N, C-alpha and C positions, 0 to 999 in steps of 0.2 A: 329348669334353667339351672346352670352352674353358678352358685353365689357364695363360695367359700373364699373369703379375702385372703387367708393364709396361703391356700393353694394357688390362688391367682398370682400372688406375689412370687411364689416359688417358680411358677411358669414364666413370669415376666423376667426373672433373673436368668433364664436360659437363653442361649444365643439366638436361635431362630425366632421363637415366639416373642422375645423381648424386643426384637428389631422390627416387628410388624407394626402397622398402623393401628391406632386405637379402635377404629370401626371394624377392622378385620378381627382383632383380638376379641372384641365383645360378641360379634356375630358367630365366631367360631366356638367360643365357650358356651354359647347358648345351645349348640348342637351336642354338647358333651353329656355322657351318661357315666356316673360313677360305677366302677367295677373293682371288686376285691378279689385277689388271687392268693390262695395259700401257697406255701413253699412247694415247689415242684409242679405246680399247676401251669399249663401251657396257655399263653395268650393266643398262640396259633402255631401250627406245624408246617414244615416244609410241604409244599404241594397243595395246601389248602387254597381254596378260592378266596381271594381278598374280599373282606366284608367291611373294612373300616380301618381307622387310624387309632393308634393308642398313644397317650401321654402318660409317663410314669410320674406319679406324685410323690409316693413314699415307697421305700423298699428298693428292690433292684431286679433286673432281668439279665438272663444270660442268652446270648445269641449263638446258635450253632448252625453249621452249614455242612452239607454232605460232600464227601470226597468222591472221586470216580469209583472207588471200590464199594460205595454204599454206606460207609461208616460216617457218622456225624461227628464233627470236631468243634470244640469251643472256639469261637471266633473273637467274642468280646463280652464284656459285662458293663452295664450302665445303671445309674441310679436315677434319683429325682431330677426332673426337667428334661428327660429324654423322650423323643417322639419317634415312632416307628410305624411302618405299615403303608406309607404313602406311595412307595415305588410300584408295588404290585397293584394297588388299588387304581391308580390313575393310568396304569398300563393295561388295566382290565385283564390281568393275568393271575397266575397262581403265586403263592408265596415262595420266595427263594431261600428263606431261612426259617428256623424254628426259634421261637421266643418263649422262654420259660422263667417263671418267677423263682429266684434263688432264696427268697424269704417272703414273709407275708407282705404283699405289695399292693398298694392303692393306685388305681389308674383312672384316667378319663378315657372312655371309649367314644369315638366319633363314627357312628354308622355310615356306611357308604351312601344310603339313600338321602341322609341329611346333608352330607357333603356335596353330593351331586346337585341337590336342590340349591345349596349355597352358591355353588359355581355357576349354575344355570342363571340364577338371578343376579349374580355379580361376576360376570366373566373375567374381570380384571383380577379376581382373586386366585386364578389359576397360577399367576406369577408367584404368589406367595407360597403355594405348595411346591412349585418348582424350586423355590429357595430352600425348602425343607429337604427336598431330594438332593439338592446340591450339597447341603450341609452334611447329610448322611453319606453321600459319596465321598466327601472330603475325609470323613472318619474312616471309611473303608480303605481309601488310598493310603492314609496315614498308617493304618495297621499293616498293609502290604509292604509299604516302604520300610517300616521298622523291622519287619520280619526278615527283610533282605539284608539287614545290616550284618556284617561279619563280626564274629566275636560273641560267644554265648553270654558273657556277663553284661556286655553293652546292650545286647538285645533284650535281656531280662530287665535291666534298669529302665529302658525305654518303655517297655510294656507296663512295668509298675507305675511309672509316672503317668501314663495314659490312663490306666485303671483308677489311679488315685483322683483324677479329675472328676470321675463319675461316682466316687464313693460317698457315703454318708458323711456329711461334715460335722455331725454331732459327736462322733467318736473317732473318726479318721481311719477306721479299719477297712481294708479291702477284703471282702469275704469271698475267698476262692481257695479251692483245695490245691495241693501241689500237683496232683495228677492233671487238673484242669489247666493250671498255669504252665505245666510242661507242654501241654498241647498248644497253648497260645504262643509259646516261645520256640516250639519245634525242637525240643531237646528231650533226652531220656529223663526219666524221673530221678535216677541217682545223680546225674549231672546237675539237675535243677537243685536237688537237695544240698549239694555241696556249694553251689553258688549262692543260695539263699543264706546258708550258715556263714559263708565268707562275708557277705554283706552285713549280717547281723553282728558278727564279731567286730566289725569296724564301727558299729554304732549307727549305721545308716538306716537300718530297718529293724523292726521288732516282729518276731514270729509268734503266732498263736495257733490254736488248733483250727485249721481250715481257714486261716486269715493271715494277712500281713498288714503292718502299719509302717508308713514312711516316717522316719525320725528326722532326717535332714535332707530336704528336697534340694537345697542349694548344692550340697556336696554330691548328691546323686547326679544332678544335672551336670556338674563339673566333671564327673567321672566319665560322662559320655563325650566330652569334648576333648579328651586327651588324644 
């Protein structure tokens, strides 16, 4: 049984899990198994048969999806408090994305057999899992809407603000390479490089090797409202 008070508080601070009833929270956590992933290790791949749900405790994961030409592109990154794997599991289907640890990452894994037993014993809990699918769909639609925004710099700022919400709050750095960020914003790497350095020159962001940190969220948000 999962009995780590620190990790429980971290999960309670996340939107979906924190909004659930205490009985559901306790019974779900009792199904969890701690799993550790090294940087670059896959939680699962596109096309895998769904075998459970993951909750990220510490570290971060990167989500990639295949295009029609077969190449996989970076869709999103998320850190502690993120839950994923529900959609394919409850649809009894294969995975639609690949999820890979971008650094050493601690997770809780909820095996399908345990979740099926939980829902069989408490059928009303299926609504709670639908709420998780709704939250993840909301994230996906937000990514799609921001990607459709005209103006490269505005699109970049919106993506940085979104990524920052899931970044580690201990140091504030968004761990992402410029190649990956260029994929997320749908621009060329040279264009992204220019836009990032323009924002850095204004003191709005700080650049590091394979990482970005937001220095003034208020001004960044204001820049998107012009």
